[in-house]
C-alpha positions in Angstrom: -3.9 4.4 -34.7 -5.3 7.4 -33.0 -7.4 7.9 -29.9 -10.7 9.8 -30.2 -13.2 11.0 -27.8 -16.7 12.4 -28.6 -16.5 16.0 -29.6 -12.7 16.1 -29.5 -9.8 16.1 -32.0 -8.1 12.7 -32.5 -4.9 12.3 -30.5 -1.9 10.7 -32.1 0.4 8.3 -30.2 3.1 11.0 -30.1 0.7 13.5 -28.5 -0.4 10.9 -26.0 3.3 10.1 -25.2 4.2 13.8 -24.7 1.1 14.3 -22.6 2.1 11.3 -20.4 5.6 12.8 -19.9 4.1 16.2 -19.0 1.7 14.6 -16.6 4.6 12.6 -15.0 6.7 15.8 -14.6 3.7 17.7 -13.1 3.1 15.0 -10.5 6.8 14.6 -9.7 8.0 18.2 -9.4 5.2 20.8 -10.0 2.1 19.7 -8.1 2.4 21.1 -4.5 6.0 21.9 -5.1 6.2 24.3 -2.2 4.1 22.3 0.2 5.3 22.2 3.8 6.9 18.8 4.4 9.2 19.0 7.4 12.0 16.5 7.8 11.0 14.1 10.6 13.4 13.2 13.4 15.5 10.1 12.9 14.6 6.8 14.6 16.9 6.0 17.5 16.3 2.2 17.6 19.0 1.3 15.2 22.0 -1.0 16.0 24.3 2.0 16.8 22.0 4.7 18.2 20.3 2.4 20.7 23.7 1.8 22.4 24.0 5.5 23.1 23.0 6.9 26.6 19.4 7.9 26.8 20.1 11.7 26.9 22.4 11.6 23.8 20.0 9.2 22.0 17.2 11.7 22.3 19.3 14.4 20.8 20.6 12.1 18.1 17.1 12.0 16.6 17.9 15.5 15.1 21.2 14.4 13.6 19.9 14.7 10.0 18.8 18.3 10.6 22.3 19.1 12.0 24.0 17.5 9.0 22.0 19.6 6.5 22.8 22.8 8.5 26.5 21.9 8.4 26.4 21.4 4.7 24.7 24.8 4.3 27.4 26.4 6.5 30.2 24.8 4.4 28.6 26.2 1.2 28.5 29.7 2.7 32.2 29.4 3.7 33.2 27.9 0.3 31.3 30.6 -1.6 32.9 33.4 0.4 36.4 32.0 -0.4 36.0 31.3 -4.1 34.0 34.3 -5.4 36.8 36.9 -5.0 34.3 39.6 -4.2 34.2 42.0 -1.2 33.4 40.3 2.0 29.8 41.6 2.2 29.0 40.6 -1.4 30.6 37.2 -0.9 28.6 36.6 2.3 25.3 37.5 0.5 26.2 35.2 -2.4 27.1 32.4 0.1 23.8 32.8 1.9 21.9 32.8 -1.4 23.7 29.6 -2.5 22.9 27.9 0.9 19.2 28.8 0.9 18.1 25.8 -1.2 20.0 23.5 1.1 18.3 24.8 4.2 14.9 24.6 2.3 15.2 20.9 2.0 14.4 20.6 5.6 10.8 21.9 5.1 10.0 22.2 1.4 12.1 19.7 -0.6 10.6 20.2 -4.0 10.6 23.9 -3.6 14.3 23.7 -2.6 15.1 22.1 -6.0 13.4 25.0 -7.9 15.2 27.4 -5.7 18.5 25.8 -6.6 17.6 26.1 -10.3 16.8 29.8 -9.8 20.1 30.4 -7.9 22.0 28.6 -10.7 20.4 30.8 -13.4 21.0 34.0 -11.4 24.7 33.1 -10.7 25.2 32.1 -14.4 24.0 35.6 -15.5 25.9 37.6 -12.8 29.1 35.6 -13.1 29.4 35.6 -16.8 33.2 36.1 -16.7 33.8 33.0 -14.6 35.8 30.3 -16.6 33.5 27.6 -15.2 30.0 28.0 -16.5 27.0 27.8 -16.0 27.8 26.3 -12.6 30.5 28.2 -10.9 32.3 26.3 -8.0 30.0 27.7 -5.4 26.8 26.8 -7.1 28.1 23.5 -8.4 28.5 22.3 -4.8 25.3 23.9 -3.6 23.2 22.5 -6.6 24.7 19.0 -6.2 24.0 18.9 -2.5 20.5 20.2 -3.0 19.5 17.6 -5.6 21.0 14.9 -3.5 19.1 15.9 -0.3 15.9 16.3 -2.3 16.4 12.9 -3.9 16.8 11.3 -0.5 13.3 12.7 0.5 11.4 11.9 -2.7 10.9 9.1 -5.1 13.1 7.6 -7.8 10.8 9.1 -10.5 11.4 12.6 -9.0 15.1 12.0 -9.0 15.0 11.1 -12.6 13.1 14.2 -13.6 15.6 16.4 -11.5 18.5 14.9 -13.6 16.6 15.6 -16.8 16.0 19.2 -15.8 19.6 19.6 -14.7 20.8 18.4 -18.1 18.2 20.7 -19.8 19.3 23.7 -17.8 23.0 23.1 -18.5 22.4 22.7 -22.3 19.8 25.5 -22.5 21.9 28.2 -20.7 25.0 27.2 -22.7 23.1 27.7 -25.9 21.4 30.9 -24.9 23.9 32.7 -22.6 27.2 30.9 -23.5 30.1 33.1 -24.6 32.9 30.7 -25.1 33.5 29.9 -21.5 34.4 26.4 -20.3 31.0 24.5 -20.0 30.8 22.1 -17.1 27.5 20.5 -18.1 29.2 17.1 -18.4 30.7 17.1 -15.0 27.5 18.2 -13.4 25.4 15.6 -15.3 27.8 12.8 -14.3 28.1 13.9 -10.6 24.4 14.4 -10.2 23.6 11.1 -12.0 25.9 9.2 -9.5 24.4 11.0 -6.5 20.8 10.6 -7.6 21.4 6.9 -8.5 22.8 6.2 -5.1 19.9 7.9 -3.2 17.4 6.2 -5.5 18.8 2.8 -4.7 18.7 3.7 -1.1 15.1 4.8 -1.3 14.1 1.6 -3.2 15.8 -0.6 -0.7 14.2 1.3 2.2 10.8 1.1 0.6 11.2 -2.7 0.0 12.2 -3.1 3.7 9.1 -1.2 4.8 6.9 -3.3 2.6 8.5 -6.5 3.9 8.0 -5.3 7.5 4.4 -4.4 6.8 3.8 -7.8 5.2 5.4 -9.5 8.2 3.0 -7.6 10.5 0.0 -8.6 8.4 1.2 -12.2 8.3 1.6 -12.1 12.1 -1.9 -10.8 12.6 -3.3 -13.4 10.2 -1.3 -16.1 11.9 -2.7 -15.1 15.3 -6.2 -14.9 13.9 -5.8 -18.4 12.3 -4.5 -19.7 15.6 -7.5 -18.3 17.4 -9.9 -19.8 14.9 -8.1 -23.2 15.2 -8.4 -23.1 18.9 -12.1 -22.2 18.8 -12.7 -25.0 16.3 -10.9 -27.5 18.6 -13.1 -26.3 21.5 -16.2 -26.6 19.4 -15.3 -30.2 18.4 -14.7 -31.3 22.0 -17.8 -29.7 23.4 -19.9 -31.3 20.6 -19.5 -34.7 22.3 -20.6 -33.2 25.7 -23.6 -31.4 24.3 -24.6 -34.3 22.1 -24.5 -36.7 25.0 -26.9 -34.6 27.1 -29.2 -33.9 24.2 -29.4 -37.6 23.5 -30.3 -38.3 27.1 -33.0 -35.7 27.0 -34.4 -37.3 23.8 -34.4 -40.8 25.2 -35.9 -39.8 28.5 -38.6 -37.8 26.8 -39.5 -40.8 24.7 -39.5 -43.2 27.7 -41.3 -40.9 30.2 -44.9 -41.6 29.0 -44.4 -45.3 29.6 -43.4 -44.8 33.2 -46.7 -43.1 34.0 -49.9 -45.1 34.1 -52.6 -43.6 31.9 -50.8 -40.3 31.2 -53.0 -37.4 30.1 -52.8 -36.6 26.3 -51.3 -33.1 27.1 -48.4 -34.8 29.0 -47.8 -37.2 26.1 -47.9 -34.3 23.6 -45.4 -32.3 25.7 -42.9 -35.2 25.9 -43.3 -35.7 22.1 -42.5 -32.0 21.6 -39.5 -32.3 23.9 -38.1 -35.3 22.0 -38.6 -33.7 18.6 -36.8 -30.5 19.7 -34.0 -32.6 21.2 -33.6 -34.6 18.0 -33.7 -31.4 15.9 -31.1 -29.8 18.1 -28.8 -32.8 17.6 -29.3 -32.6 13.9 -28.4 -28.9 13.8 -25.4 -29.5 16.1 -24.0 -32.2 13.8 -24.5 -29.9 10.8 -22.6 -27.0 12.5 -19.8 -29.3 13.5 -19.5 -30.4 9.9 -18.7 -26.8 9.0 -15.9 -26.4 11.5 -14.5 -29.9 11.1 -11.4 -30.3 9.0 -11.1 -32.9 6.3 -8.7 -35.1 8.3 -10.7 -34.9 11.6 -11.5 -38.1 13.3 -14.1 -38.3 16.0 -12.6 -39.6 19.3 -13.4 -43.1 20.3 -13.4 -42.4 24.1 -15.6 -39.9 26.0 -14.1 -36.4 26.5 -11.9 -36.3 29.6 -12.9 -34.7 32.9 -11.0 -33.9 36.2 -11.6 -37.5 37.2 -9.1 -38.5 34.5 -6.5 -36.1 35.9 -4.5 -38.8 37.6 -4.0 -40.6 34.3 -2.7 -37.4 32.7 -0.3 -36.8 35.5 1.0 -40.4 35.2 1.6 -39.9 31.5 3.6 -36.7 32.0 5.6 -38.3 34.8 6.6 -41.1 32.4 7.7 -38.4 30.0 10.2 -37.1 32.6 8.2 -34.3 34.3 8.1 -34.4 38.1 4.6 -33.1 39.0 2.7 -32.9 42.3 -1.1 -32.6 42.6 -3.0 -30.8 45.4 -6.8 -30.7 45.7 -8.5 -28.4 48.1 -12.2 -28.0 48.9 -15.0 -30.5 48.7 -14.7 -32.4 45.4 -18.0 -32.4 43.5 -19.2 -32.9 40.0 -19.1 -29.8 37.8 -20.8 -29.1 34.5 -19.2 -31.2 31.7 -17.9 -28.1 29.8 -16.1 -26.9 33.0 -14.6 -30.3 33.6 -13.4 -30.7 30.0 -11.9 -27.2 29.9 -10.2 -27.6 33.3 -8.6 -30.8 32.1 -7.4 -29.3 28.8 -6.0 -26.3 30.6 -3.9 -28.4 32.9 -2.9 -30.7 30.0 -1.7 -27.7 28.0 0.1 -26.1 30.9 2.1 -29.3 31.6 2.8 -29.8 27.9 4.3 -26.2 27.8 6.4 -27.1 30.8 7.8 -30.2 29.0 8.6 -28.1 25.9 9.9 -24.9 27.4 11.3 -25.9 30.8 12.9 -29.3 30.4 14.1 -30.8 33.6 11.9 -28.6 35.8 9.4 -29.7 38.3 5.7 -28.7 38.3 2.8 -28.4 40.7 -0.9 -28.6 40.0 -3.5 -27.2 42.4 -7.2 -27.8 42.0 -9.4 -25.8 44.3 -13.1 -26.5 44.7 -14.6 -23.2 46.1 -18.1 -22.0 46.6 -18.3 -19.9 43.5 -16.6 -22.2 41.0 -13.2 -23.9 40.3 -9.7 -22.6 40.7 -6.6 -23.9 38.9 -3.0 -23.1 39.5 -0.2 -24.7 37.5 3.4 -23.7 38.4 6.6 -24.9 37.0 10.2 -24.2 38.0 12.9 -22.9 35.7 14.5 -25.3 33.3 17.7 -27.0 34.4 19.5 -25.9 31.2 20.8 -29.4 30.5 18.4 -29.8 27.7 17.5 -27.1 25.2 13.9 -26.0 25.3 11.7 -26.8 22.3 10.4 -23.8 20.4 6.7 -23.3 20.3 4.2 -21.4 18.2 2.5 -19.8 21.2 -0.8 -21.4 20.6 -1.1 -23.1 24.0 -1.7 -19.9 26.1 -4.1 -18.7 23.4 -6.1 -21.9 23.6 -6.3 -21.7 27.4 -7.5 -18.1 27.3 -10.2 -19.1 24.8 -11.5 -21.8 27.1 -11.5 -19.5 30.1 -13.2 -16.7 28.1 -15.9 -19.1 26.9 -16.7 -20.0 30.5 -16.6 -16.3 31.5 -13.7 -16.9 33.8 -10.4 -15.2 34.6 -6.9 -16.2 33.8 -3.4 -14.9 34.4 -0.2 -16.3 32.9 3.3 -15.1 33.2 6.9 -15.6 34.3 7.8 -15.7 38.0 10.8 -13.9 39.6 12.5 -17.3 40.1 12.4 -18.0 36.4 9.5 -20.3 36.4 6.0 -19.9 34.9 2.6 -19.7 36.5 -0.9 -20.2 35.1 -3.8 -19.2 37.4 -7.4 -19.7 36.4 -10.8 -19.2 38.0 -13.9 -20.7 36.3 -17.2 -19.5 37.9 -19.9 -22.1 38.2 -23.4 -20.7 38.8 -25.2 -22.2 41.8 -22.5 -24.6 42.6 -22.4 -26.0 46.1 -19.9 -28.3 47.7 -21.0 -31.9 47.9 -19.8 -33.1 51.3 -20.6 -36.7 50.5 -17.4 -36.9 48.5 -14.0 -36.7 50.1 -11.2 -34.7 48.8 -8.7 -36.6 46.7 
């Protein structure tokens, strides 16, 4: 079966296969072969480097660059010793053999082609050497170059470098060979081992990076899901509060005309409109709640709690083993239902966190009725250490922040110098004034 395109000659499977190989070679080693790709400094947060002093750790970031330069220096020395030429000529050959190694710091693919060129030049110049086409100097230089390039590229590039290495050895042996000992086999074997090792390293490193990236994505999604769950919980709880007030509005609007003797038609029409709008709002509220409600959600039987229920909450946590004290300052007054509910839930969550994360510690709850709103402060001591703390998912603080942000308040939460934890909240209440008729609790 052949592949045809309009106005073109049919392509056989063999041609398509060859074209695919050429395309792969072009992408791996030819396209942007001499592009500038500097070697980045090494990370210094590893298990060994992070134990070094700060000054040494900063310099350790350039350890890979220093290692490459050391290898290049060894190649220069080795070439000067093994060529048997005058000192100046040996030095030139050593520098030429070390050039591809140094190039791996800035142009890795170009360094490979430079190593190929050096190999061909040395194979022509050193035709009398018994080891051929890679004399000892170029053998070490070429092997080091392909290894360093393989560390900085992909496994596909490493595979193509090995194929080209084999092709160079066989091709030069056929074209330029004169009976010398051919070391194509040792080079093929050594380069295969080196490239296989660095390819395995690259594959493992890439897999670790993908796992790390996936863990970061998972953490972001988990935080987002936690946030949505907290907002859904808040929406469910506030539904009862809003629905109660809307129901009162609808009932009062329906009963109001009967409380006035001979009400004017305009007033009756206004109350009818108010009732209809209240009923419509209740219907839409129930519809919206149906969207955010989970399948296993059950509506609460009791009304949503307020700060008047705080004593019952404190009694429950005391029975659970938490020693807690309550302090109320300012003139106690009735606050909007949403504020009361959120304040109760914030205190509840803060005390629950104390039970989980600081077992055996005492806690204190401060409720401050101020002119501009409501202040809350929940402080717990450090755990006694007799009981291991229970691990948490970190959703409690997120839920508290969501409630405070919904009411346009401010919140701080953090550890104390003594080892305890503090949650401080201020919830503004527009137009709130102290009611002196009620005494502080």
